[in-house]
C-alpha positions as CSV (number, residue, x, y, z in Angstrom):
1,M,6.3,-29.3,-7.4
2,Q,5.1,-26.8,-10.1
3,E,4.8,-23.1,-9.4
4,W,2.1,-21.0,-10.9
5,S,2.2,-17.3,-11.5
6,L,-1.3,-15.7,-11.6
7,Q,-1.8,-12.2,-13.0
8,S,-3.8,-9.7,-11.0
9,G,-7.3,-8.7,-11.8
10,S,-7.8,-7.0,-15.2
11,R,-9.1,-3.4,-15.7
12,K,-11.1,-4.6,-18.8
13,S,-13.0,-7.6,-20.0
14,T,-10.9,-10.4,-21.5
15,R,-13.5,-11.0,-24.2
16,T,-14.7,-7.5,-25.3
17,E,-11.8,-5.4,-23.8
18,K,-14.5,-3.0,-22.5
19,P,-13.2,-1.4,-19.3
20,F,-14.8,-2.1,-16.0
21,S,-16.3,0.8,-14.1
22,D,-15.6,1.5,-10.4
23,G,-17.9,-0.5,-8.1
24,Q,-19.0,-2.9,-10.9
25,Q,-19.2,-6.7,-10.4
26,V,-16.6,-8.6,-12.3
27,R,-16.7,-12.4,-13.0
28,S,-13.2,-13.8,-12.6
29,V,-12.2,-17.3,-13.6
30,L,-9.2,-19.6,-13.4
31,I,-8.7,-21.9,-16.3
32,V,-6.0,-24.4,-17.4
33,A,-5.1,-23.9,-21.0
34,E,-3.0,-26.5,-22.8
35,K,-0.1,-24.2,-23.9
36,E,-0.3,-21.3,-21.4
37,G,-1.0,-23.3,-18.2
38,L,-3.1,-21.7,-15.5
39,L,-4.7,-18.3,-16.5
40,R,-7.0,-15.8,-14.9
41,L,-9.6,-14.2,-17.1
42,D,-12.1,-11.4,-16.2
43,F,-15.5,-10.8,-17.7
44,H,-18.5,-8.6,-17.3
45,P,-21.1,-10.7,-15.4
46,D,-23.5,-10.8,-18.3
47,E,-20.9,-11.8,-20.9
48,E,-20.7,-15.3,-22.2
49,M,-17.5,-17.1,-21.5
50,D,-16.0,-19.0,-24.4
51,L,-13.2,-21.0,-22.8
52,G,-12.7,-23.2,-25.9
53,E,-10.6,-26.3,-25.0
54,S,-9.6,-24.9,-21.6
55,R,-10.7,-26.4,-18.4
56,L,-12.5,-24.3,-15.8
57,V,-10.8,-24.5,-12.4
58,A,-12.7,-21.8,-10.4
59,Q,-14.8,-18.8,-10.8
60,W,-16.0,-16.0,-8.5
61,L,-17.5,-12.5,-8.4
62,R,-15.6,-9.5,-7.2
63,T,-16.1,-5.8,-7.1
64,F,-13.9,-3.8,-9.3
65,R,-12.1,-0.8,-7.7
66,S,-9.9,1.7,-9.5
67,N,-6.6,2.5,-8.0
68,E,-7.9,6.0,-6.9
69,A,-11.0,4.4,-5.3
70,E,-8.9,1.9,-3.4
71,R,-6.6,4.7,-2.2
72,E,-9.6,6.7,-1.0
73,V,-11.1,3.7,0.9
74,A,-7.7,3.1,2.5
75,R,-7.4,6.8,3.5
76,E,-10.9,6.7,5.0
77,A,-10.1,3.6,7.0
78,V,-6.9,5.1,8.4
79,A,-8.8,8.3,9.3
80,T,-11.5,6.3,11.1
81,A,-8.9,4.3,13.0
82,D,-7.1,7.6,14.0
83,E,-10.4,9.2,15.2
84,L,-11.3,6.1,17.2
85,F,-7.9,5.9,18.7
86,D,-7.9,9.6,19.7
87,Q,-11.4,9.3,21.2
88,M,-10.5,6.2,23.2
89,M,-7.2,7.6,24.5
90,N,-8.9,10.8,25.6
91,E,-11.9,9.1,27.3
92,E,-12.0,9.2,31.0
93,D,-11.7,5.9,32.9
94,D,-15.1,6.0,34.7
95,G,-14.5,3.0,36.9
96,E,-15.2,0.4,34.2
97,D,-15.0,-3.2,35.1
98,S,-11.7,-5.0,34.6
99,E,-12.8,-7.0,31.6
100,R,-13.9,-3.9,29.7
101,A,-10.7,-2.1,30.7
102,E,-8.7,-5.0,29.4
103,V,-10.6,-5.0,26.1
104,R,-10.2,-1.2,25.8
105,A,-6.4,-1.3,26.5
106,T,-6.0,-4.0,24.0
107,L,-7.9,-2.2,21.3
108,C,-5.9,1.0,22.0
109,F,-2.7,-1.0,21.7
110,L,-3.8,-2.6,18.4
111,L,-4.9,0.7,17.0
112,A,-1.6,2.3,18.0
113,L,0.3,-0.5,16.2
114,H,-1.9,-0.1,13.1
115,L,-1.4,3.7,13.1
116,E,2.3,3.2,13.6
117,R,2.4,0.9,10.6
118,K,0.5,3.5,8.6
119,R,2.9,6.2,9.7
120,V,0.3,8.2,11.5
121,L,1.9,7.7,14.9
122,R,5.6,7.6,15.7
123,P,7.0,5.7,18.7
124,K,9.2,7.6,21.0
125,G,11.8,5.2,22.3
126,R,11.0,1.8,23.5
127,V,8.4,0.4,25.9
128,G,9.2,1.9,29.3
129,S,9.7,-0.1,32.5
130,D,6.2,0.9,33.5
131,G,4.8,-1.1,30.5
132,F,3.8,2.0,28.4
133,Q,4.9,3.0,25.0
134,V,4.8,6.8,24.2
135,Y,3.6,7.6,20.7
136,R,3.8,11.0,19.0
137,H,1.1,12.2,16.6
138,P,2.9,14.8,14.4
139,K,-0.2,16.1,12.6
140,K,-2.1,16.7,15.9
141,D,1.1,17.7,17.7
142,C,0.3,15.5,20.7
143,E,1.6,12.4,22.6
144,Y,-0.2,9.3,23.8
145,R,0.9,6.9,26.5
146,V,-0.4,3.4,25.4
147,A,-0.2,0.4,27.6
148,A,1.8,-2.4,25.8
149,V,-0.5,-5.3,26.5
150,E,0.0,-9.0,25.9
151,L,-2.1,-9.9,22.8
152,R,-4.1,-13.0,23.6
153,P,-6.0,-14.7,20.8
154,K,-9.2,-15.1,22.9
155,L,-9.2,-11.4,23.7
156,I,-8.6,-10.4,20.1
157,Q,-11.5,-12.7,19.0
158,Q,-13.7,-11.0,21.6
159,I,-12.8,-7.6,20.2
160,E,-13.4,-8.7,16.7
161,D,-16.8,-10.1,17.7
162,Q,-17.7,-6.8,19.4
163,L,-16.6,-4.7,16.5
164,D,-18.0,-7.1,13.9
165,F,-14.9,-6.7,11.6
166,M,-11.4,-8.2,11.3
167,L,-8.5,-6.2,12.8
168,I,-5.6,-6.4,10.4
């Protein structure tokens, strides 16, 4: 078995070396070159590709993001998850049906795990005998009691469908 090492996306065009701008579409291609093996090349979408003797394996369009733009998108995503988590944890249980309560508890648990991974929440100890995990939010100086629920694939799929995005 042969292993291939692919370089990550370039910050400039392979052909003209003109830098890509933030949010710009970039055409990426994989080629097999006789001496170099498998290579990734990046071009402006309107540039002509001269691959010479190389064989095209795949091509796709992607959106170029600078490191700062990617960091800002990630910060916004964490802030949104934090706000949603806080809102859901502080919402009163107004006699919702059992299916909705299960979805809500699962979503709160998934958000807590995500925010723990992003170092927004800090767990205090282990899951208690009552099935709850206590999390501390240092920036807000508050604590949350989150039900440690069993993550079932069908329920996660239901949540993804309702939110219309993938939970990672």
